Kinemage of the C-alpha trace (Angstrom):
@kinemage 1
@onewidth
@group {chain A} dominant
@subgroup {mainchain}
@vectorlist {calphas} color= white
{ca unk a 1} P 0.000 0.000 0.000
{ca unk a 2} L 1.403 3.372 -0.987
{ca unk a 3} L 1.916 6.050 1.634
{ca unk a 4} L -0.500 9.022 1.549
{ca unk a 5} L 0.826 12.171 -0.034
{ca unk a 6} L 0.890 15.431 1.907
{ca unk a 7} L -0.745 17.748 -0.621
{ca unk a 8} L -0.176 20.950 1.291
{ca unk a 9} L 1.752 23.281 -1.010
{ca unk a 10} L 3.341 26.024 1.031
{ca unk a 11} L 5.880 27.530 -1.338
{ca unk a 12} L 8.750 25.585 0.198
{ca unk a 13} L 11.094 22.994 -1.317
{ca unk a 14} L 8.689 20.255 -0.235
{ca unk a 15} L 6.192 21.517 -2.863
{ca unk a 16} L 8.351 20.192 -5.673
{ca unk a 17} L 8.866 16.867 -3.921
{ca unk a 18} L 5.127 16.469 -3.192
{ca unk a 19} L 4.201 17.448 -6.705
{ca unk a 20} L 6.762 15.006 -8.130
{ca unk a 21} L 5.138 12.229 -6.110
{ca unk a 22} L 1.704 13.303 -7.377
{ca unk a 23} L 3.005 13.227 -10.968
{ca unk a 24} L 4.666 9.786 -10.617
{ca unk a 25} L 1.583 8.304 -8.985
{ca unk a 26} L -1.081 9.571 -11.413
{ca unk a 27} L 0.619 10.331 -14.741
{ca unk a 28} L 0.421 6.739 -16.156
{ca unk a 29} L -3.255 6.335 -15.218
{ca unk a 30} L -4.161 9.767 -16.571
{ca unk a 31} L -2.384 9.094 -19.857
{ca unk a 32} L -4.235 5.761 -20.235
{ca unk a 33} L -7.517 7.468 -19.391
{ca unk a 34} L -7.014 10.211 -21.987
{ca unk a 35} L -5.722 7.779 -24.626
{ca unk a 36} L -8.840 5.655 -24.227
{ca unk a 37} L -11.095 8.596 -25.121
{ca unk a 38} L -8.963 10.392 -27.672
{ca unk a 39} L -7.519 7.340 -29.465
{ca unk a 40} L -4.335 9.372 -29.916
{ca unk a 41} L -1.495 8.750 -27.425
{ca unk a 42} L 0.418 11.898 -28.409
{ca unk a 43} L -2.581 14.152 -27.892
{ca unk a 44} L -3.368 12.344 -24.635
{ca unk a 45} L 0.161 12.953 -23.380
{ca unk a 46} L -0.069 16.651 -24.279
{ca unk a 47} L -3.349 17.056 -22.391
{ca unk a 48} L -2.048 15.249 -19.307
{ca unk a 49} L 1.063 17.435 -19.274
{ca unk a 50} L -1.125 20.533 -19.645
{ca unk a 51} L -3.180 19.455 -16.621
{ca unk a 52} L -0.040 18.971 -14.526
{ca unk a 53} L 1.440 22.304 -15.634
{ca unk a 54} L -1.841 24.070 -14.798
{ca unk a 55} L -2.007 22.252 -11.448
{ca unk a 56} L 1.568 23.249 -10.605
{ca unk a 57} L 0.900 26.878 -11.508
{ca unk a 58} L -2.243 26.876 -9.371
{ca unk a 59} L -0.950 24.559 -6.642
{ca unk a 60} L -2.223 26.770 -3.841
{ca unk a 61} L -5.756 26.028 -5.109
{ca unk a 62} L -5.021 22.328 -4.715
{ca unk a 63} L -4.740 22.881 -0.964
{ca unk a 64} L -8.472 23.538 -0.849
{ca unk a 65} L -9.235 20.258 -2.642
{ca unk a 66} L -9.946 17.312 -0.398
{ca unk a 67} L -9.224 14.839 -3.158
{ca unk a 68} L -6.499 16.138 -5.454
{ca unk a 69} L -6.637 13.008 -7.614
{ca unk a 70} L -10.313 13.618 -8.365
{ca unk a 71} L -9.592 17.255 -9.112
{ca unk a 72} L -6.865 16.525 -11.676
{ca unk a 73} L -8.891 13.737 -13.297
{ca unk a 74} L -11.870 16.097 -13.681
{ca unk a 75} L -9.547 18.669 -15.266
{ca unk a 76} L -8.306 16.012 -17.681
{ca unk a 77} L -11.822 14.778 -18.467
{ca unk a 78} L -12.909 18.335 -19.308
{ca unk a 79} L -9.919 18.833 -21.604
{ca unk a 80} L -10.668 15.520 -23.372
{ca unk a 81} L -14.311 16.525 -23.866
{ca unk a 82} L -13.299 19.920 -25.236
{ca unk a 83} L -10.884 18.256 -27.635
{ca unk a 84} L -13.551 15.810 -28.836
{ca unk a 85} L -16.098 18.639 -29.264
{ca unk a 86} L -13.602 20.617 -31.296
{ca unk a 87} L -12.969 17.594 -33.543
{ca unk a 88} L -16.714 17.072 -34.105
{ca unk a 89} L -17.166 20.730 -35.034
{ca unk a 90} L -14.189 20.601 -37.412
{ca unk a 91} L -15.490 17.402 -39.047
{ca unk a 92} L -18.962 18.917 -39.516
{ca unk a 93} L -17.402 21.996 -41.091
{ca unk a 94} L -15.272 19.907 -43.470
{ca unk a 95} L -18.303 17.795 -44.438
{ca unk a 96} L -20.452 20.846 -45.091
{ca unk a 97} L -17.688 22.444 -47.167
{ca unk a 98} L -17.264 19.224 -49.157
{ca unk a 99} L -21.021 19.085 -49.714
{ca unk a 100} L -21.112 22.699 -50.924
{ca unk a 101} L -18.092 22.143 -53.177
{ca unk a 102} L -19.675 19.053 -54.747
{ca unk a 103} L -22.939 20.927 -55.326
{ca unk a 104} L -21.038 23.773 -56.969
{ca unk a 105} L -19.147 21.322 -59.197
{ca unk a 106} L -22.465 19.725 -60.142
{ca unk a 107} L -23.885 23.145 -61.012
{ca unk a 108} L -20.861 24.062 -63.112
{ca unk a 109} L -20.904 20.711 -64.915
{ca unk a 110} L -24.610 20.322 -65.587
{ca unk a 111} L -26.360 23.642 -65.152
{ca unk a 112} L -26.453 25.523 -68.437
{ca unk a 113} L -27.322 28.874 -66.858
{ca unk a 114} L -23.984 29.046 -65.058
{ca unk a 115} L -25.831 30.210 -61.930
{ca unk a 116} L -25.152 28.142 -58.807
{ca unk a 117} L -28.310 26.762 -57.183
{ca unk a 118} L -27.878 24.477 -54.177
{ca unk a 119} L -29.690 21.160 -54.108
{ca unk a 120} L -31.802 22.439 -51.193
{ca unk a 121} L -32.833 25.534 -53.167
{ca unk a 122} L -33.588 23.393 -56.202
{ca unk a 123} L -35.830 21.055 -54.187
{ca unk a 124} L -37.591 23.969 -52.474
{ca unk a 125} L -38.256 25.524 -55.909
{ca unk a 126} L -39.672 22.197 -57.123
{ca unk a 127} L -41.959 22.011 -54.078
{ca unk a 128} L -43.125 25.622 -54.455
{ca unk a 129} L -43.976 25.069 -58.131
{ca unk a 130} L -45.813 21.884 -57.214
{ca unk a 131} L -47.778 23.636 -54.438
{ca unk a 132} L -48.762 26.423 -56.853
{ca unk a 133} L -50.499 23.779 -59.033
{ca unk a 134} L -52.596 22.434 -56.127
{ca unk a 135} L -56.011 23.625 -54.963
{ca unk a 136} L -55.619 26.419 -52.378
{ca unk a 137} L -56.380 24.489 -49.141
{ca unk a 138} L -54.489 21.453 -50.356
{ca unk a 139} L -51.441 23.581 -51.187
{ca unk a 140} L -51.599 25.375 -47.850
{ca unk a 141} L -51.698 22.098 -45.891
{ca unk a 142} L -48.949 20.641 -48.087
{ca unk a 143} L -46.685 23.681 -47.561
{ca unk a 144} L -47.216 23.618 -43.809
{ca unk a 145} L -46.332 19.915 -43.685
{ca unk a 146} L -43.454 19.636 -46.144
{ca unk a 147} L -41.877 23.100 -46.130
{ca unk a 148} L -42.433 24.149 -42.522
{ca unk a 149} L -42.406 20.693 -40.907
{ca unk a 150} L -45.638 21.189 -38.980
{ca unk a 151} L -47.501 18.275 -37.416
{ca unk a 152} L -51.044 17.400 -38.511
{ca unk a 153} L -52.620 18.839 -35.333
{ca unk a 154} L -50.709 22.093 -35.784
{ca unk a 155} L -51.863 22.319 -39.405
{ca unk a 156} L -55.464 21.694 -38.325
{ca unk a 157} L -55.243 24.527 -35.781
{ca unk a 158} L -53.617 26.945 -38.233
{ca unk a 159} L -56.128 26.195 -40.989
{ca unk a 160} L -59.032 25.902 -38.528
{ca unk a 161} L -60.084 22.502 -39.922
{ca unk a 162} L -60.229 18.950 -38.551
{ca unk a 163} L -57.244 16.613 -38.612
{ca unk a 164} L -59.278 14.362 -40.932
{ca unk a 165} L -59.508 17.200 -43.466
{ca unk a 166} L -55.782 17.831 -43.128
{ca unk a 167} L -55.153 14.150 -43.905
{ca unk a 168} L -57.401 14.404 -46.981
{ca unk a 169} L -55.613 17.534 -48.239
{ca unk a 170} L -52.193 15.918 -47.700
{ca unk a 171} L -53.288 12.715 -49.467
{ca unk a 172} L -54.548 14.785 -52.428
{ca unk a 173} L -51.256 16.718 -52.430
{ca unk a 174} L -49.209 13.515 -52.485
{ca unk a 175} L -51.335 12.237 -55.366
{ca unk a 176} L -50.613 15.429 -57.351
{ca unk a 177} L -46.902 15.214 -56.424
{ca unk a 178} L -46.737 11.612 -57.642
{ca unk a 179} L -48.201 12.696 -60.998
{ca unk a 180} L -46.051 15.811 -61.495
{ca unk a 181} L -42.646 14.812 -60.086
{ca unk a 182} L -40.199 12.252 -61.361
{ca unk a 183} L -40.222 9.042 -59.270
{ca unk a 184} L -36.701 9.755 -57.964
{ca unk a 185} L -37.553 13.270 -56.741
{ca unk a 186} L -40.864 12.082 -55.293
{ca unk a 187} L -39.159 9.310 -53.300
{ca unk a 188} L -36.408 11.661 -52.134
{ca unk a 189} L -38.846 14.319 -50.927
{ca unk a 190} L -41.565 12.136 -49.441
{ca unk a 191} L -39.708 9.027 -48.311
{ca unk a 192} L -41.340 7.645 -45.143
{ca unk a 193} L -39.533 8.788 -42.025
{ca unk a 194} L -38.679 12.240 -43.371
């Protein structure tokens, strides 16, 4: 059984000795902990070292902690979470940029007008043209459902009609959409679960 560490940092030479013992005791476990989450041993090592540097610089705050080990592990956990969040945000940005670039390449390659129209804009235009061809109430219900994402009860309240009538208008709208749109676009727009 290892001896307890005196974690009182007073500004004397014993601070360095106590902190060295803290480092030797917890560094391997902290590195394993961070490596497990980050899947990158080099990044894990950097974060663990950052936690120890911060702890050394703020060692007088450690005196107030009853469980220094818990404190430094929480600091490490927070740094790991921040690193993972940052990676997710960066990946989403790269994916969205790739998506926009591919849409622009598509527009340049296949669009004769030379004007860039995103796939989302194109589909919204298709839906708006389709809705314009529908009877008024049918088009209104269809727009509320498929453009604004409203639920059937919400549509019924907005239009001041029963949910049964909303269902009838939406069914009529889907029938018109099936007739007017290509099968691929129809399936893409109105695939169950959307």
